[in-house]
C-alpha positions as a printed Julia matrix, in Angstrom:
139×3 Matrix{Float64}:
  -4.46   44.37   -6.25
  -2.6    42.33   -3.72
   0.33   43.75   -1.85
   3.83   42.34   -1.8
   4.24   38.8    -0.52
   5.79   38.76    2.93
   8.41   36.22    3.91
   6.07   35.01    6.67
   3.25   34.36    4.19
   5.64   32.56    1.83
   7.0    30.44    4.68
   3.47   29.56    5.81
   2.44   28.59    2.27
   5.53   26.41    1.83
   5.01   24.73    5.21
   1.41   23.98    4.29
   2.43   22.51    0.93
   5.15   20.39    2.52
   2.76   19.11    5.2
   0.39   17.72    2.57
   3.1    16.48    0.18
   3.64   12.76    0.55
   0.32   12.12    2.26
  -1.46    9.26    0.59
  -4.76    9.88   -1.16
  -5.89    6.55    0.28
  -4.5     4.35    3.05
  -3.74    0.65    2.84
  -6.51    0.08    5.38
  -9.01    1.64    2.98
  -7.76   -0.51    0.1
  -7.28   -3.86    1.83
 -10.54   -4.25    3.72
 -11.87   -7.73    4.34
 -14.74   -7.08    1.93
 -12.37   -5.8    -0.76
 -10.11   -8.82   -0.38
 -13.12  -11.15   -0.6
 -14.43   -9.35   -3.68
 -11.02   -9.45   -5.36
 -10.9   -13.24   -5.22
  -7.4   -13.18   -3.71
  -8.43  -15.28   -0.72
 -10.14  -17.82   -2.97
  -7.19  -18.22   -5.33
  -5.26  -21.36   -4.38
  -1.82  -19.98   -5.29
  -2.39  -16.65   -3.51
  -3.86  -18.32   -0.45
  -0.93  -20.72   -0.24
   1.56  -17.83   -0.33
  -0.36  -15.93    2.35
  -0.86  -18.96    4.58
   2.93  -19.46    4.75
   3.09  -16.31    6.89
   0.56  -17.42    9.49
   1.65  -19.27   12.63
   1.67  -23.04   12.4
  -1.66  -24.4    13.53
  -3.43  -21.35   12.07
  -2.67  -21.93    8.4
  -6.21  -22.35    7.17
  -8.35  -20.29    4.84
 -10.79  -19.7     7.67
  -8.01  -18.19    9.79
  -6.91  -16.06    6.84
 -10.46  -14.79    6.31
 -10.71  -13.95   10.01
  -7.3   -12.27   10.04
  -8.11   -9.77    7.27
 -11.05   -8.52    9.33
  -9.19   -8.33   12.64
  -8.42   -4.96   14.26
  -4.75   -5.99   14.48
  -4.6    -6.36   10.69
  -6.11   -2.91   10.24
  -3.62   -1.5    12.76
  -0.7    -3.12   10.93
  -1.9    -1.62    7.63
  -2.16    1.82    9.3
   1.4     1.49   10.6
   2.66    0.42    7.18
   0.87    3.37    5.56
   2.45    5.69    8.11
   5.9     4.25    7.41
   5.42    4.56    3.64
   4.82    8.31    3.83
   8.32    8.79    5.26
  10.51    8.85    2.15
  13.52    7.44    4.01
  11.53    4.27    4.77
  10.14    3.6     1.3
  13.11    1.73   -0.22
  13.72   -0.41    2.86
  10.02   -1.36    2.99
  10.14   -2.46   -0.64
  13.32   -4.44    0.06
  11.62   -6.14    3.02
   8.87   -7.25    0.63
  11.48   -8.62   -1.78
  10.88   -5.84   -4.31
  13.75   -4.06   -6.06
  13.42   -0.4    -5.01
  14.96    0.8    -8.28
  12.12   -0.88  -10.19
   9.49    1.09   -8.26
  10.75    4.57   -7.41
   8.79    6.79   -5.09
   7.04    9.47   -7.11
   3.83   11.02   -5.85
   1.46    9.1    -3.62
   3.58    6.63   -1.61
   0.72    4.14   -1.12
  -0.04    4.11   -4.85
   3.67    3.66   -5.63
   3.87    0.79   -3.13
   0.78   -0.92   -4.57
   2.12   -0.46   -8.11
   5.41   -2.03   -6.99
   3.58   -5.04   -5.57
   1.48   -5.41   -8.72
   4.6    -5.23  -10.9
   6.43   -7.75   -8.7
   3.75  -10.41   -9.2
   3.44   -9.81  -12.93
   0.07   -8.09  -12.9
  -1.02   -5.43  -15.3
  -3.8    -2.93  -14.61
  -6.87   -3.61  -16.73
  -9.15   -0.96  -18.2
 -10.87   -0.06  -14.92
  -7.64    0.43  -12.96
  -7.83   -2.89  -11.13
  -5.02   -5.38  -11.34
  -5.36   -8.27  -13.75
  -2.99  -11.17  -13.15
  -0.96  -12.53  -16.02
  -0.37  -16.26  -16.32
   3.32  -17.01  -16.09
């Protein structure tokens, strides 16, 4: 039989639980690899590519530059920074707003990276298909 629970043991258990709460199961860098983006067809889709190319500097708005960018260390670093920002609950709503997504339509509940990805999927009118991947709806 275990003895009484000390306040120190309870505090340590709570601190441990709080330290792991809000950590993503997967990072954006693990989800948005160059290979994954190629396999998804996003870079080959004319409408998606056009929307992404708008954000590249003038003179670099080509599909070749986009394909190079998603494999660059700077892209991976930016995804790591975004993942880090997402796990801070105070940042979540402002990040969604910066992406043009209504924070009330995608509340933070559970894994912040999954919530963020679900918010993006919902904002472009995609629905998950049977295997958990996003399937785009024609609008």
